[in-house]
C-alpha positions in Angstrom: 13.0 -20.2 45.6 9.8 -18.5 44.4 10.0 -15.5 42.0 7.8 -12.7 43.0 6.8 -10.8 39.7 4.6 -7.6 39.9 1.8 -7.6 37.2 -0.5 -4.9 36.1 -3.9 -6.8 35.6 -6.0 -10.0 35.9 -4.9 -11.7 32.8 -1.3 -11.5 34.0 -2.2 -13.1 37.0 -3.9 -15.9 35.4 -1.1 -16.6 32.9 1.8 -16.2 35.3 0.5 -18.3 37.8 0.8 -21.3 35.6 4.6 -20.6 35.4 6.6 -23.1 37.5 8.6 -21.0 40.3 6.8 -17.8 39.8 4.3 -15.8 42.2 2.5 -13.2 40.1 1.1 -10.2 42.3 -1.2 -7.6 41.1 -0.2 -4.1 41.5 -1.3 -0.3 40.4 1.0 2.2 39.3 -1.6 4.8 40.5 -1.9 3.5 44.3 0.3 2.0 47.0 2.2 -0.9 46.2 1.2 -4.3 47.6 3.6 -5.6 50.6 5.0 -8.2 48.2 6.4 -5.5 46.2 9.4 -5.3 48.8 10.5 -8.7 47.2 9.5 -8.4 43.9 12.5 -9.0 41.2 10.6 -8.7 38.0 8.3 -5.8 37.3 5.8 -6.3 34.0 5.0 -2.3 33.5 1.7 -1.4 31.9 2.7 2.2 30.4 3.1 3.8 33.5 0.9 6.6 32.5 1.6 9.8 34.6 4.4 8.3 36.2 7.9 8.6 36.2 9.3 5.2 35.6 12.9 6.2 37.7 10.4 7.1 40.8 8.6 3.8 40.1 11.7 1.7 40.0 12.9 3.3 43.1 10.4 1.7 45.1 11.4 -1.8 44.1 14.6 -2.6 46.1 15.0 -6.1 44.8 14.2 -5.4 41.1 16.2 -7.2 38.4 14.2 -7.3 35.5 11.4 -5.3 33.7 9.8 -7.3 31.3 7.6 -5.2 28.7 4.2 -6.0 27.2 5.4 -4.1 24.1 8.1 -4.2 21.5 9.0 -0.4 21.6 11.5 0.5 24.7 11.7 4.2 24.0 9.9 4.9 27.4 12.5 3.1 29.4 15.9 3.6 27.9 17.7 5.5 30.3 15.4 5.2 33.2 15.9 1.7 34.2 18.5 1.4 36.9 22.0 0.1 36.4 22.3 -3.5 36.8 18.3 -4.0 36.1 18.0 -6.0 32.8 15.2 -4.8 30.5 13.4 -7.3 28.0 10.9 -6.3 25.1 7.8 -8.5 23.8 9.3 -8.9 20.6 7.2 -11.7 18.9 3.9 -10.6 20.2 2.4 -7.9 18.0 4.6 -8.2 14.9 1.8 -10.4 13.1 -0.9 -8.0 14.0 1.1 -4.7 12.6 2.5 -6.6 9.6 -1.3 -7.3 8.7 -2.1 -3.5 9.1 0.5 -2.6 6.6 -0.5 -5.3 4.0 -3.9 -3.9 4.6 -2.8 -0.6 4.1 -1.1 -1.3 1.0 -4.3 -3.2 -0.4 -6.4 0.1 0.4 -4.0 2.5 -1.5 -3.7 0.1 -4.4 -7.0 -0.9 -4.6 -8.6 2.7 -3.8 -10.7 1.4 -1.1 -11.1 4.8 0.6 -12.3 6.5 -2.8 -14.7 3.5 -3.2 -16.3 4.1 0.2 -16.6 8.0 -0.3 -18.6 7.2 -3.6 -20.6 4.9 -1.6 -21.4 7.3 0.9 -22.1 10.1 -1.6 -24.1 7.1 -3.9 -21.8 7.4 -6.7 -21.0 4.3 -8.9 -17.3 5.2 -9.4 -16.1 2.6 -11.5 -12.4 3.0 -12.3 -9.3 0.8 -12.8 -6.9 0.4 -9.7 -3.5 -0.5 -9.2 -2.6 -3.8 -7.7 -0.3 -5.2 -5.0 0.7 -7.9 -7.5 4.2 -7.3 -8.7 5.0 -4.6 -6.3 8.4 -4.4 -4.7 8.7 -3.3 -1.0 11.8 -2.2 1.0 11.5 -3.1 4.6 13.5 -0.8 6.3 13.9 -2.9 9.7 14.8 -6.8 9.8 13.6 -8.0 13.0 10.3 -9.9 13.7 7.9 -7.4 12.2 10.0 -7.2 9.1 10.1 -11.0 8.6 6.3 -11.2 9.7 5.5 -9.0 6.6 7.7 -10.6 4.2 6.0 -13.6 4.8 2.4 -12.4 4.3 3.3 -10.2 1.6 4.9 -12.9 -0.7 1.3 -14.9 -1.4 0.2 -11.5 -3.1 2.8 -12.2 -5.7 4.9 -9.1 -4.3 8.2 -9.0 -3.2 10.1 -7.9 0.3 13.7 -6.9 0.6 15.0 -6.2 3.9 17.5 -3.9 5.4 18.8 -4.2 8.8 21.2 -2.3 11.2 24.0 -4.7 9.7 23.9 -6.6 6.4 23.8 -10.6 6.8 22.5 -13.5 4.6 19.4 -12.1 3.1 19.3 -8.7 4.7 21.1 -5.5 3.5 22.8 -3.4 5.6 21.8 0.2 6.9 24.7 2.0 5.0 23.3 0.4 1.5 19.7 2.1 2.2 20.5 5.6 0.0 21.2 3.3 -2.9 18.0 1.0 -2.7 15.5 3.5 -1.9 15.0 4.4 -5.6 14.4 0.7 -6.7 11.1 0.2 -4.7 7.3 0.5 -5.0 6.6 1.1 -1.3 8.9 1.6 1.8 7.8 0.2 5.2 9.5 1.4 8.4 9.5 -1.1 11.1 13.0 0.4 13.0 12.5 1.1 17.0 12.7 4.6 17.8 16.5 5.4 18.7 19.1 8.4 18.6 19.9 6.9 15.0 16.4 6.6 13.7 14.8 9.8 15.2 14.3 11.9 11.9 15.8 9.2 9.8 12.9 9.6 7.0 13.9 13.3 6.5 13.7 15.2 2.9 16.6 13.3 1.7 15.2 9.9 2.5 12.1 10.8 0.7 13.6 12.3 -2.2 15.6 9.1 -3.1 12.2 7.1 -3.3 10.5 6.9 -6.9 7.8 8.7 -8.1 4.6 7.2 -7.0 5.9 5.3 -4.3 4.3 4.8 -0.9 5.9 5.4 2.3 4.6 3.5 5.2 5.5 4.4 8.7 4.4 1.4 11.3 7.4 2.3 13.7 7.2 5.4 15.8 6.1 9.0 14.5 9.2 10.8 15.4 11.3 8.5 12.7 9.4 10.5 9.9 10.3 14.2 9.6 6.5 15.0 9.2 7.2 18.6 7.8 9.3 16.9 5.1 6.6 14.4 4.3 3.6 16.8 4.5 5.7 18.7 1.4 6.1 15.6 -0.7 2.6 14.6 -0.2 1.4 18.0 -1.2 3.0 17.8 -4.6 1.4 14.5 -5.2 4.8 12.5 -6.1 4.5 10.4 -3.1 1.8 8.5 -1.2 2.1 7.6 2.3 0.3 5.2 5.3 0.8 6.0 8.5 -0.3 4.5 11.7 2.0 6.6 13.8 2.4 10.3 13.8 4.5 13.2 15.5 2.7 14.5 17.5 0.1 12.1 18.7 -2.6 12.6 18.4 -3.0 15.0 15.8 -4.5 18.4 16.7 -7.4 19.4 14.7 -5.4 21.9 12.6 -2.5 19.5 11.8 -1.7 19.4 7.7 -1.9 15.5 8.1 -5.9 15.6 8.1 -5.9 17.1 4.8 -2.9 16.5 2.9 -3.6 14.2 -0.3 -2.5 11.1 -0.9 -2.6 9.7 2.8 -4.1 6.7 4.5 -3.8 7.1 8.3 -4.8 5.1 11.5 -4.5 6.1 14.9 -1.8 3.8 16.1 -4.3 1.0 15.8 -1.9 -1.5 14.0 -1.0 -3.7 17.2 -4.4 -3.0 18.9 -6.7 -6.1 17.7 -8.3 -8.9 19.2 -6.0 -11.4 21.2 -3.3 -8.7 21.3 -3.2 -9.1 25.3 -3.0 -12.9 25.4 -0.3 -12.9 22.7 1.9 -10.5 24.7 1.5 -12.4 27.9 2.6 -15.6 26.2 5.6 -14.0 25.2 6.1 -12.4 28.9 5.3 -16.1 30.4 8.2 -17.5 28.3 10.7 -14.7 29.4 9.8 -14.9 33.0 9.9 -18.6 32.8 13.4 -18.5 31.2 14.3 -15.9 34.3 13.0 -17.9 37.1 15.4 -20.9 35.9 18.7 -18.6 36.0 18.4 -18.1 32.2 18.8 -14.8 30.5 15.3 -13.8 28.6 15.7 -14.1 24.8 14.4 -10.3 24.1 17.1 -8.3 26.4 17.8 -4.8 25.3 21.5 -4.6 25.0 24.5 -2.0 24.4 23.5 1.1 22.5 19.7 1.5 21.6 
């Protein structure tokens, strides 16, 4: 039996055409669905801009699996119909995001923004900088991204300590976080956005970080209390690197544009060459397992 899968682009058609037992069908969320949608059991969404996911899912009577192209699921929690599975693209973008986090730390410790500003102003701004060597980084989030970051950090002669939802071998539990925060030079946040993590990095969290420490947010903007972070940065006690903000995009008068001690990028950590190919490689594996009657590996289960 052939599994009909709705995909949003030609790359998806090419990749999934090579998966045995799968018939990929191109669709657009902004127009009428193709006739094959009546039999589609799998949907690969493309963000569904300006579309209510619940209304869209209602047009697919045989839908059994929503397979995402991203690791973030907050857009879909509570919208997927009962009985329909939801699978993430975990493993596709962790390496790219970890690479961004390493780059952000290097930029901050080696003062690259200041040197670039001096170049533009034609100033020879010689000065000694900090180094990533010997730094201790606390990674809040022990999934694929956290592991990818640790693997990239250690060759710089720095160390990473991981914190997950629950303790396990080599990973601290979230209940230990308050006591851990003060012992690290940097804290990288890579948790999913959930009811538990929204606003997790609040004034209390930040106050426990040691003087001069760097907060790196590569998760989602609402995980950090922006006002509390701005207050800390304004004093100069902490520094930060943000790829995500709340709100996004930032309005022109937002204090994050001018606050000191901040390295800011516009949600581009995973936006690099090959990102779509890496995503579809994960999607192809998940859809192939589903076509064989197996459960996808990246299923979202229980409370999220």
